[in-house]
N, C-alpha and C positions, 0 to 999 in steps of 0.2 A: 616570527610573523607567520601566520597560517596562510595557505594559498588563497583563502577567501579575502584576506586583507590585500593581497596582490591583485585581486580581481575587482576591487571596489570601483576604480575609475572606469574599467572596461564595462562592468555591468551596470553602473550607475545606481548602486544600492546604498542604503543608509545602514552603516554598521551598528547603529544604536537600536535599530528595530529588529528584533529576532525573527527568524524565518523557520517554519516547521521543517523544511527540507534540510536546513543547516543544523538545526537541533538534532535531527535524526543522524545526520552525518557525524556530529560530535559523539553521539551515543554509540555509534558503530565503529568508532576509532578512526574516523576520517580526519581530514585537515581543512575542509572547506567550511569553516565556521568562524564567527566573531565571538568576542567576550560576552556579548549580550545573549548569544545562543547557548554558550556554556552555562551561564547563570540560570537560564530557564531550565535546563536539564538538571542542574544540581538542585534546584528548588523542587523539581518533581521527585528526585531521588530521596529527598527528605521525607516525602509522603509515602512513596513506594520504593524502598531501598533496593529492591531486586529488579528494577526496571531494565537493567542491562540484560538480565535473563529473559525478560519479556521480548526485547528487541531481537535477541538471538533466536528465541523460539519462533518468532514471526518469520525470520529469514529461513529457518529450517523448514517451516511449514510451506513457505513459498516454493522452495526447491522441490519438496515432495509433490506438491500439486502440479507444478510445471512439468515435472517428469511424467507424472501420470497422464496428463492431458496430451502432451506431445508424443509420448512413446506408446502408452497403452491405448489411448483413445484416438491417436493418429491425427490430431489437429496440427497443422503446419503453419499457423499464423497466430501471432500474439500481439495484442494491443495493451500495453502496460501503462495505465493511467496514473498520473501523479507519481511517477517513478522515482523522483528525488535525485540525489546526487549519486554518481557512480560509487559503488562500494564493492565489498568482496562478494564473489559469486553472483554476478548480475544475471538478470533473467535470460539474456541471450546466451550467456555462458552455460547455463543449465540446459536450455532448450537445444543448443547446438553442440553440446559436449561430445556426442558420439558421431559428429559429422553430419547430423541431420540437417536438411535444408529447410529450416524453420525461419520464416520471416518474422522479425521482432521490431515493432514500432513503439518507442518510448514517447510519452507525452508529459510535459510539465511546463508551467509558465513562470517558475521562479527564475529570475535573470541569471543567477550563477549556475543553476542547473542547466539552463540552455547553453551557456558558454562552455561549461565543463563537459556536458553531455555530448555535444557535437564532437568534441575532441577525443573523448575516451570511449564513448559507447558506440560510435559508428565504426565498429571493428572490421566490418566486411560489407559486401554489397547487399546483404540481407538484414542488416541492422541499422536503424535510423532513429534520430531524435528530433522531435518537433515541438515547437513553442506554441502550445495550445492550452486552453482552459478546460479542465475535465468537467466543470460544472455546466458546460454548454454542449450537450450531447450532439445537437445537430451541427454545430460548428465543427466539432471533431469529426463526425462521421461523413460530413459533406466536404471536408477539406481535400483539395486535389492531391496533396502529397500523401495523405493517408490512403486515398483510393489508388494512388500510383504504386504504393508499396504493398498494399493488402487488397485482396479480392473479397469485398464484403458480401458478395453473393454466396460465398462458401463459409463453412464453419470457422470461427475464430475463438481464441481464448481471450476474454476480456478480464483484466486484472484491476481490482480496487483493493490494494493491500495497504492497510493503515491510512486510508485517505478519507473515507466518508465520515469518520469521526471528527474531521476538521471542517465539515460542511454543516453549518448551523441549521436548526430547524426552519428558520425563516427563508432558507434557500431551497427547501423542499428536496432533501436528498433522496427520498423515496420516489418522487416524481422524476428526478434526474435518472435514477436507475430504471424506471419504467420506460423512459424514452430510449435508453440504450438497448434494453431487452427487446422492446418492440421492433427495433430495426436490425437485430442480429439475425443471421441466417439460421434455419433449423440445424441442429447438431452442434451449435456453439455452446461454449462453457463460460460461466461467470464465476470468478473466485473473489471472495470478500473476506478480509479480516478487519475487526473493529473492536474498540474498547468496549468492555462489557460491565454493566451495572446489574448484578444479580439481586435486585431489590426484592423479588418474590422468592428467592431461594436461600439467602443468607444475610441476616442483619449485619453481621460482622464484616462480610465482604462488601455489602452495600455501603457501609460507613467508610470503608477504605476507598471505594470508587469515588465517593463524594469528595473525600480528602484529596485524591489525585486530581480530580477535575478542578478543584479550587486552586491547587498548586499551579496548574498550567495557566489558568486565567489570571490569577493574582500575580504570577511571575512575569507578566508582560506579553505573553504570547496571544492571549485573548481568544483562544480557540481550543477545541478539544472537548468532545462529548462522550461520556460513558453512557451508552444506551442499554435498554432492557433487551432481553432475548426476543420478545415480540417485535420491538422496533427494528432490530437488526434483521430478523427473519423477513420482515416486510420488503426489504431490499431485493429479495429473491422472488418476489411475486411473478408468476408466469413461468417459473422454471421448475423442473423436476430435480429435487435435491439428490446429490450423489451420497450414498451411505458413507459415514454415519450421520450425515446431516450437519447442522450447525452446532459445533462442539468446541470445547477448550482445545487450543492448538495442539497440545500433546496427545489428544485423543484421536486426531485425524490421521489414521494409518501411519503410526510411528514405525521407525525402523527396527524396533525390537522392544523387549520388556523394559519398563521404567527402571532407571537406576536410583531414583530418589523420588520423594513426594514433592509435587510442584509447590513452589512458594505461593502464598496467597496472592501476590502481585501477578503471577503468571495465570491465575484463574480469572483475571479481569480482562481477558481478551478472547474472543471467539473467532472461529474461522469456518467457512463453509464453501461448498462448490455446487453450483446448479447447472443443469443442462437444459437447453431449449429443444423441445421435441417438435 
């Protein structure tokens, strides 16, 4: 039995309905998933067999960006939206690994994320987990707990890692990001990673992106959008992009020379960081 199965009664969730947070947990080797979540991920891997490498690349990119913003740029507050289930090398572990006093607030409204997050992620007085909906910016930024843990009049790192591609067009993800950006203090940073459809750049990769999107939707998750570069770039409107801009994850300040050519699957995700001036 996985730990998610043990949380069913506590969280009041339906194990037959997959959750993107639990699908990601399964992908990263966690234990908070149901059989329905495993099936979704296995279906996705039939379309993009190196999806494990995509997930690992996203975590490595997250670590590099968080270190850059908290160490080099000196931002000491992090708002991690749609943080998902606790996994290896969580945001606060990266931000606080050198003993830095960085405040980290995790936000997610998945029931099991809330239950597990409060237990495992609230590691110290500067780390907190809140049950809020990232698609409602004003609710998040006006929440008394958020404002109790973070000073939003000062710069903050706002994280949207692998989240916005699960916000459908009819929910206006660009509008959601505009609202967040409008309310951030000058000097704040925004980091976004997102499934990428290189429709204008490669017909072969475009076909692979369409195949992956169908696999998630047909597999029962009903969410997941591989968007174009222009669509993803629009989420940074109002920000000054940190070089090298919006790029494939392995191109954003890697730790050293490449040891292999990226799989086609890995090229279907972009990441970028913007700064509010």
